[in-house]
C-alpha positions in Angstrom: -22.9 -0.1 -5.3 -21.7 -1.6 -2.0 -19.4 0.4 0.2 -17.7 -2.3 2.3 -15.9 -1.2 5.5 -15.0 -2.4 8.9 -14.2 1.0 10.3 -15.4 4.4 9.0 -12.2 6.5 9.3 -11.9 9.9 7.8 -10.7 8.4 4.5 -14.0 6.5 4.2 -16.1 9.4 5.2 -14.4 11.6 2.6 -15.0 9.0 -0.1 -18.6 8.5 0.9 -19.3 12.3 0.8 -17.7 12.5 -2.6 -19.9 9.6 -3.9 -23.0 11.2 -2.4 -22.2 14.6 -4.0 -22.3 12.7 -7.4 -25.7 11.2 -6.5 -24.2 7.7 -6.4 -26.5 4.9 -5.1 -24.4 3.6 -2.3 -25.2 0.9 0.3 -23.1 0.7 3.4 -22.0 -2.8 4.2 -20.3 -3.4 7.6 -17.9 -6.3 7.1 -18.2 -7.1 10.8 -21.9 -7.9 10.4 -21.7 -9.8 7.1 -22.3 -13.5 6.5 -20.8 -13.8 3.0 -21.6 -14.7 0.3 -25.1 -13.6 1.0 -26.0 -9.9 1.4 -23.7 -8.5 -1.3 -24.5 -6.8 -4.6 -22.5 -6.9 -7.8 -20.2 -4.0 -7.3 -18.2 -3.6 -4.2 -15.9 -0.8 -3.2 -13.8 -2.5 -0.5 -12.4 -0.2 2.2 -11.3 -3.0 4.5 -7.5 -3.0 5.0 -6.8 -6.4 6.6 -5.6 -9.1 4.2 -7.7 -11.7 6.0 -10.9 -9.8 5.2 -10.2 -7.9 2.0 -9.2 -10.9 -0.1 -12.2 -13.1 0.6 -14.5 -10.1 0.1 -13.0 -9.2 -3.2 -13.2 -12.8 -4.5 -16.8 -13.1 -3.3 -17.8 -10.2 -5.7 -15.9 -11.6 -8.6 -17.1 -15.2 -8.0 -20.7 -13.9 -8.4 -19.8 -12.3 -11.7 -19.5 -8.8 -10.1 -16.8 -6.3 -9.7 -14.4 -5.7 -6.8 -12.7 -2.3 -6.5 -9.8 -2.8 -6.4 -9.7 -6.2 -8.1 -9.0 -9.4 -6.1 -5.8 -10.0 -8.0 -4.5 -6.5 -7.4 -5.3 -6.7 -3.7 -3.6 -10.1 -3.5 -0.4 -8.7 -4.9 -0.4 -5.4 -3.1 -1.0 -7.0 0.3 2.1 -9.1 -0.2 5.3 -7.1 -0.2 7.3 -9.8 -2.0 4.7 -10.3 -4.7 4.6 -6.5 -5.1 8.4 -6.5 -5.5 8.3 -9.2 -8.2 5.5 -7.3 -10.0 7.5 -4.0 -9.9 10.7 -5.7 -11.0 8.9 -7.4 -13.9 7.4 -4.1 -15.0 10.8 -2.4 -14.9 9.8 -0.1 -12.0 12.9 0.9 -9.9 12.7 -0.6 -6.5 15.2 -1.5 -3.7 16.8 -4.9 -4.1 15.0 -7.4 -1.9 15.3 -11.0 -0.9 12.7 -13.4 0.6 14.1 -15.4 3.5 12.6 -18.4 5.3 15.2 -18.5 8.0 18.2 -16.7 9.6 21.0 -18.3 7.6 19.6 -17.2 4.2 18.7 -13.8 5.7 22.3 -13.4 6.7 23.6 -14.4 3.3 21.1 -12.0 1.6 22.2 -9.1 4.0 25.8 -9.8 3.2 25.1 -9.6 -0.5 23.0 -6.4 -0.2 25.4 -4.8 2.3 24.5 -3.5 5.8 22.4 -1.8 7.0 19.4 -3.7 5.7 15.6 -3.4 6.3 13.8 -6.4 7.7 10.1 -6.5 7.2 7.1 -8.8 7.1 5.4 -9.8 3.8 2.2 -8.1 5.0 1.7 -5.0 7.1 1.3 -1.3 7.1 2.2 1.9 9.0 5.7 0.7 9.4 4.8 -2.0 11.9 7.3 -4.8 12.4 9.8 -3.1 10.1 13.3 -2.9 11.5 16.8 -1.7 10.6 19.6 -4.2 11.0 23.1 -2.6 11.0 25.1 -5.9 11.6 24.7 -9.7 11.5 24.1 -9.6 15.3 21.3 -7.0 14.8 19.7 -9.2 12.2 19.8 -12.3 14.3 18.3 -10.4 17.3 15.6 -8.9 15.1 14.6 -12.2 13.6 14.5 -14.0 16.9 12.5 -11.2 18.5 9.9 -10.9 15.7 9.4 -14.7 15.5 8.7 -14.6 19.3 6.1 -11.8 18.8 4.6 -12.9 15.5 4.0 -16.4 14.4 3.5 -15.0 10.8 7.2 -14.0 10.7 8.3 -17.4 9.6 9.2 -15.8 6.3 10.3 -12.2 5.9 12.0 -9.8 3.5 15.6 -8.5 3.7 15.8 -5.3 1.7 18.6 -2.9 0.9 18.6 0.3 2.9 18.2 3.3 0.7 19.7 6.6 1.9 17.0 9.2 1.6 16.9 13.0 2.4 14.9 12.5 5.6 11.7 12.0 3.8 9.8 9.8 1.4 6.9 10.5 -1.0 3.3 9.2 -1.0 1.7 9.4 -4.4 -2.0 8.8 -4.9 -2.6 7.3 -8.3 -6.2 7.1 -9.7 -7.1 5.6 -13.1 -3.7 6.0 -14.6 -2.9 9.5 -13.2 -0.9 10.7 -10.3 -3.5 13.1 -8.8 -1.6 14.3 -5.7 1.5 13.6 -3.6 3.1 14.6 -0.3 6.5 14.5 1.3 6.5 12.6 4.6 9.2 13.7 7.0 10.3 12.3 10.4 12.9 13.9 12.7 13.0 11.0 15.2 12.6 7.8 13.2 14.1 6.6 9.9 10.5 5.5 9.0 8.5 8.4 7.6 4.9 7.2 7.8 2.5 10.0 8.9 0.7 7.3 11.0 4.0 7.3 13.1 3.9 11.1 13.5 5.8 12.2 10.4 5.0 15.7 9.1 3.9 16.2 5.5 4.3 18.8 2.8 2.9 18.9 -0.8 4.9 17.6 -3.7 5.0 19.1 -7.2 4.8 15.9 -9.3 7.3 15.8 -12.1 7.2 13.6 -15.1 9.5 10.9 -13.8 7.6 10.6 -10.5 4.3 10.4 -12.3 5.6 7.8 -14.7 7.0 5.4 -12.1 4.0 5.8 -9.8 1.5 5.1 -12.5 3.6 2.1 -13.7 3.7 0.8 -10.1 -0.1 0.9 -9.8 -0.4 -0.8 -13.2 2.1 -3.4 -12.3 -0.1 -4.8 -9.5 -3.3 -4.1 -11.5 -4.8 -1.4 -9.1 -7.3 1.1 -10.4 -6.3 3.4 -7.5 -3.4 3.1 -5.1 -1.1 4.8 -2.7 2.5 4.5 -4.0 5.4 5.0 -1.5 8.5 6.4 -3.3 11.9 7.2 -2.0 14.5 9.6 -3.6 17.8 7.7 -3.9 21.1 8.6 -5.4 20.0 6.7 -8.5 16.6 8.5 -8.8 13.2 7.6 -7.6 12.5 4.0 -6.3 9.1 2.6 -5.4 9.0 1.0 -1.9 5.4 -0.2 -1.7 2.0 -0.2 -3.4 -1.1 0.1 -1.2 -4.2 -1.3 -2.7 -6.6 0.1 0.0 -4.8 3.4 0.5 -5.3 6.1 3.1 -5.4 9.5 1.4 -6.7 11.9 4.0 -3.3 13.4 4.6 -2.6 13.8 0.9 -5.9 15.6 0.4 -5.5 17.8 3.5 -1.9 18.8 2.7 -2.3 19.3 -1.0 -5.8 20.7 -1.2 -6.5 18.3 -4.1 -9.9 16.6 -4.0 -8.4 13.1 -3.9 -11.7 11.6 -2.7 -13.5 13.1 -5.7 -11.0 11.7 -8.1 -11.4 8.2 -6.6 -15.2 8.6 -6.6 -15.2 9.6 -10.3 -13.1 6.6 -11.2 -15.1 4.2 -9.1 -18.4 5.3 -10.7 -16.9 4.9 -14.2 -16.0 1.3 -13.4 -19.5 0.7 -11.8 -21.2 2.0 -15.0 -19.5 -0.5 -17.3 
């Protein structure tokens, strides 16, 4: 099995250790030194986060009759926040109301329909980057102009209802149809709660409702394993995002659950088929 990476972070090292403890035959493949399609096997565990790399790699394995973990289709959907929204909505997973906008005027109309404040975010991205809170039409106009100046990719973007939350959100790691562990992510200085932005974390006792919507969210995009971002709203849990190449080190550290081991077991089960 190929372990494809471009940076060996703690998440990747934990997963490699878990695979080695199970005597898995693993070949490290540095995506930065790869001239695809040559040099790849038939099973690839892809731990490359960037859309521009992860999608071609996943499709390369599948085009050769092999297996990509996660699948190319699931990575295509999960790396696009609008496609994820459509998949969640189609599967009946509660998620904030969202509109795709290609310009300022439709964005303003969408925000008026949703009600201020609204979240403005790119279709692709992680760690809360380029995500902004607009409290008024003037805010929204300024945000769109600023983001388009900084990022040429922001020619289309999402306008999403702002969900009041209790100063935290939840990251659930789902593996092979099971919510294996979850953490609360808090932030005292930013409405965004990503631990990558300095938010603190605490373990979550996963209840039936949280497990159900998290598993349904992973299944909606077709991911064998995923990180599901959930918010507690007045109407119950709502799924914000699905991460197809999830970081899990903080979930493992805070909960004490061997998340890497659970992923390794599931990966090896797929590889044996």
